[in-house]
C-alpha positions, 0 to 999 in steps of 0.5 A: 557409229557417229558417237565415236567419230572424232569429228562429231563435235564439228557440225556437219563434218561427217560425210557418210552415215548408214541408217536403217529406217522403216516406211510409214504406212501408205508411203512409197519408197519413191515418196520417201526418196523425194522427201530425202532428196529435199532435205539433202538440198535444203541442207546444202543450201544452209551449209554449202561449204560442209556439203560441197563434197557430199553426194546427197542421200541414197535411199535403198531397200534393206535387202539391196543394202545387205546383199549388195553386189551379191544379190544376183549371185545369191538369187541364182544360187537360190534358184539353183537350190529350188531346181535341185529340190524340184528334181529331188521331188520328182525322183521321189514321186517317181520312186513312190509311184513305181513301189506302189505299182510293185505292191498292187497284188499285196494291197489287192490282197489286203483289200480282199481280206477286209482292210479299209481303203483308208487304212491302205492309204494311210499306211502309204502316207505314213511311209511317205512321211517317214521317207521324207523325214529321213530325207530332210534329216540327212539333208540337214545333216549334210548342210551342217557338215558342209557349212564350214567348207562352203563359208571357206570357199565364199568370198570374204566380202560376202555380207553377213558371212560370219552370222551364217548358222543352222538354227531352229528356224532353219531346222523347222523349215527344212523339216516342214518342207521335207514332210509337205513335199513327202505328203504331197508326192505320197498322196498320189501313190496312196490314192492309187493304191486305195483304188486297187 
């Protein structure tokens, strides 16, 4: 905060300022970096004494600026979560296909008694969505209960750790992913059952 710096009255005395900016449409990061370097060199020429120890302007992206050295670790954790999610999806799909094959006689009787293929497929899809909603709700509860433990285990230098929370955006995203996953993996058994 330059306004609170006791040296703010001395021109060019502050040697560091972190600023966040947005690139104009059509301007690349390389062009902005080159322009900022040009401005830094001009200031160094105009005020050589004050700029003697300054390293110039360093332009980095917002994600790199926020995540810093933890970016690789955070991306690795994200990839691990994705792999766990895919394994859970594969298990869910396998269980639903196994359950569908075990119910073939029941569904054949329903179709023989006049039930439409759409009604059979719809019921299987609704069952998959209910299972997905329950799974998503359990996942959100586990995340809510385990978050204090995970925060206590995280390094103190991890950026934005104090702002970590489960909010409505996280809740809606989790439920949407759960329902879409259930719908995708429930569509196969639903279609297979409708063809009995």
